[in-house]
LOVOVEX-927947 format. One line per field, with one value per residue (C-alpha): residue number from 0; x, y, z. Coordinates in Angstrom, 2 decimals, decimal comma, always signed. Example, Ala and Ser with C-alpha at 12.3 -4.5 7.8 and 13.67 -1.06 7.14 Angstrom:
% LOVOVEX-927947
nr [0:1]
c1 [+12,30:+13,67]
c2 [-4,50:-1,06]
c3 [+7,80:+7,14]
***
This chain:
% LOVOVEX-927947
nr [0:1:2:3:4:5:6:7:8:9:10:11:12:13:14:15:16:17:18:19:20:21:22:23:24:25:26:27:28:29:30:31:32:33:34:35:36:37:38:39:40:41:42:43:44:45:46:47:48:49:50:51:52:53:54:55:56:57:58:59:60:61:62:63:64:65:66:67:68:69:70:71:72:73:74:75:76:77:78:79:80:81:82:83:84:85:86:87:88:89:90:91:92:93:94:95:96:97:98:99:100:101:102:103:104:105:106:107:108:109:110:111:112:113]
c1 [+39,09:+35,26:+33,37:+33,06:+37,10:+37,66:+34,96:+36,32:+40,01:+38,28:+36,49:+39,28:+41,35:+38,74:+39,36:+36,14:+35,25:+33,29:+31,30:+29,31:+25,90:+25,63:+27,74:+28,89:+30,04:+29,86:+29,30:+31,63:+29,96:+30,59:+30,86:+29,63:+27,61:+28,31:+25,33:+25,65:+22,74:+23,23:+25,78:+24,97:+26,32:+23,94:+23,84:+25,97:+25,03:+26,83:+26,11:+29,60:+29,59:+32,69:+31,67:+30,01:+28,72:+28,39:+26,17:+26,41:+24,68:+26,72:+25,04:+26,75:+25,83:+27,13:+26,07:+27,65:+27,54:+26,73:+27,03:+30,48:+31,27:+29,05:+30,82:+34,39:+33,30:+31,55:+35,08:+37,01:+34,36:+34,62:+38,25:+38,41:+36,42:+33,46:+29,95:+27,29:+24,08:+22,02:+22,09:+19,83:+19,09:+17,43:+16,54:+17,44:+17,19:+16,13:+16,41:+20,38:+20,99:+22,65:+21,87:+21,25:+22,56:+22,70:+25,02:+24,44:+27,58:+28,23:+31,99:+32,03:+34,74:+35,95:+35,16:+38,82:+39,33:+36,67]
c2 [+7,81:+8,51:+11,78:+12,72:+12,55:+14,73:+16,99:+17,05:+18,37:+20,87:+22,51:+22,51:+24,22:+26,98:+27,05:+25,79:+23,08:+19,83:+17,15:+14,36:+14,06:+16,34:+18,72:+17,49:+19,85:+23,45:+24,68:+27,85:+31,02:+29,32:+25,23:+22,95:+19,63:+16,75:+14,82:+11,52:+11,25:+8,60:+6,33:+4,97:+3,28:+5,09:+4,01:+0,89:-1,53:-4,75:-4,84:-4,31:-0,36:+1,28:+4,62:+5,23:+8,67:+9,88:+12,75:+14,69:+17,87:+20,34:+22,54:+25,77:+27,54:+30,65:+33,67:+36,14:+36,67:+33,33:+34,70:+35,19:+31,92:+29,81:+31,78:+30,83:+27,26:+26,73:+28,24:+25,51:+22,58:+23,42:+23,90:+20,40:+18,57:+18,64:+18,79:+21,26:+19,84:+22,36:+25,63:+26,88:+29,37:+27,03:+30,01:+31,56:+29,56:+32,18:+29,94:+29,56:+32,60:+30,57:+31,14:+27,69:+27,43:+24,22:+22,90:+19,29:+18,20:+15,10:+13,57:+10,45:+7,79:+4,79:+1,54:+0,82:+3,58:+2,38]
c3 [+90,14:+91,08:+90,18:+93,98:+94,54:+91,75:+92,90:+96,15:+94,64:+92,92:+95,67:+97,83:+95,14:+95,31:+99,20:+100,34:+102,86:+101,54:+102,47:+101,05:+101,76:+104,85:+106,63:+109,83:+112,54:+112,65:+108,96:+107,98:+106,15:+102,69:+102,08:+99,61:+99,89:+97,40:+96,63:+94,16:+91,73:+89,45:+87,92:+84,22:+81,20:+78,83:+75,39:+74,46:+71,50:+72,29:+76,26:+76,89:+78,04:+77,70:+79,35:+82,63:+83,28:+86,88:+88,31:+91,21:+92,70:+94,06:+96,71:+97,40:+100,62:+101,36:+103,96:+101,37:+97,64:+95,93:+92,45:+92,63:+94,44:+92,02:+88,73:+90,14:+90,90:+87,41:+86,08:+87,92:+86,88:+83,23:+83,18:+85,06:+82,12:+83,91:+82,28:+83,85:+83,21:+85,54:+87,56:+89,57:+92,77:+95,37:+97,51:+100,96:+104,12:+106,70:+109,59:+108,85:+106,68:+104,00:+100,19:+98,53:+94,92:+93,09:+90,37:+88,94:+87,09:+85,27:+84,19:+81,71:+82,82:+80,57:+82,53:+82,64:+84,79:+87,42]
***
């Protein structure tokens, strides 16, 4: 399993639309865009890594209250064993009316799982 497939399940369980990279079609008032950031093996001493760390940026876009939405999503992410590495308000997009909030998340996978 990959971080993208796990994140899509978490986001859909929150009742939100989700896309990878960019939203296709007409976006709803609340939606999530997942952007893969990095996949790395981190530190290993014997050139045979056992764990891969996958990182994704979760863009939360809403025309409503972004605080409630980001809090609900963060609780679900932590409950699903994701590590939240950064959270920040990215601003209000005046041309679209969306608040844009960013959550960076990571998950560790044993190389046998990949």
